[in-house]
Legacy VTK file of the C-alpha trace (Angstrom):
# vtk DataFile Version 3.0
C-alpha trace
ASCII
DATASET POLYDATA
POINTS 87 float
10.124 -18.802 -20.323
9.531 -18.703 -24.405
9.391 -15.200 -26.346
5.177 -15.932 -26.797
5.219 -17.071 -22.823
6.647 -13.726 -21.974
4.342 -11.710 -24.075
1.278 -13.115 -23.072
2.774 -12.409 -19.123
3.652 -9.293 -20.026
0.018 -8.494 -21.188
-2.141 -9.417 -18.896
0.518 -8.054 -16.193
-0.606 -4.644 -18.405
-4.181 -5.413 -18.225
-3.753 -5.372 -14.033
-2.432 -2.291 -13.757
-4.633 -0.760 -16.340
-7.883 -1.915 -14.320
-6.127 -1.027 -10.673
-4.896 2.335 -12.693
-8.859 2.538 -13.734
-10.879 1.770 -10.606
-8.014 5.140 -9.322
-9.592 7.194 -11.728
-12.470 6.620 -11.611
-12.939 6.070 -7.442
-10.931 9.601 -7.396
-13.868 11.642 -10.383
-16.365 10.277 -8.199
-15.126 11.578 -4.773
-14.970 8.249 -3.775
-12.462 6.339 -0.975
-13.085 2.897 0.298
-17.096 3.441 0.213
-18.586 3.220 -2.079
-21.252 1.037 -3.833
-22.348 -2.394 -2.596
-20.498 -4.753 -5.377
-17.590 -1.747 -5.686
-13.878 -2.429 -5.634
-11.962 -0.697 -3.613
-8.292 -1.489 -3.644
-6.263 -0.855 -1.229
-3.383 2.170 -3.016
-0.450 0.272 -1.196
-1.271 -2.922 -3.547
1.156 -3.342 -6.012
0.476 -4.549 -9.802
2.435 -7.779 -8.578
0.352 -8.321 -5.517
-2.930 -7.403 -7.609
-1.845 -10.930 -10.114
-1.729 -12.974 -7.008
-5.745 -12.413 -5.988
-6.213 -12.798 -9.560
-4.464 -15.633 -10.335
-5.346 -16.653 -7.425
-8.977 -15.856 -8.144
-8.741 -17.979 -12.073
-7.934 -21.283 -10.084
-10.544 -20.776 -7.498
-13.295 -19.954 -11.035
-12.948 -21.851 -13.639
-15.795 -21.911 -15.059
-15.803 -18.049 -14.993
-12.485 -18.351 -17.863
-14.532 -18.201 -20.847
-14.858 -13.990 -19.644
-13.618 -10.687 -20.851
-9.985 -10.478 -19.248
-10.505 -7.077 -17.974
-13.645 -8.521 -16.449
-12.442 -11.262 -14.148
-10.060 -9.032 -13.426
-12.392 -6.462 -11.740
-14.220 -9.658 -10.175
-10.649 -10.577 -8.223
-10.154 -7.351 -7.310
-14.346 -6.809 -5.538
-14.383 -10.329 -4.021
-10.368 -9.847 -2.181
-11.101 -5.925 -1.394
-15.048 -5.034 -1.514
-15.861 -0.893 -0.712
-16.369 -0.519 2.796
-20.210 0.129 3.009
LINES 1 88
87 0 1 2 3 4 5 6 7 8 9 10 11 12 13 14 15 16 17 18 19 20 21 22 23 24 25 26 27 28 29 30 31 32 33 34 35 36 37 38 39 40 41 42 43 44 45 46 47 48 49 50 51 52 53 54 55 56 57 58 59 60 61 62 63 64 65 66 67 68 69 70 71 72 73 74 75 76 77 78 79 80 81 82 83 84 85 86
């Protein structure tokens, strides 16, 4: 990979980690465990950022019509699909 590809990969990785951290903090602040409103994402704590990245890549491959959307929204949508909260 060239320098720009490494920078882009690092940026993507950082966004995924940021969304995962944001979900963890948001759930903790609101007293939400694995149960939340339908449509929310409940990423298990043992999921690594690498695993999260694989989930996002799979989602992007399956939904190319959404690639124009904001990256953080795409990440959230991928997690909502892969790790929906229990009702």
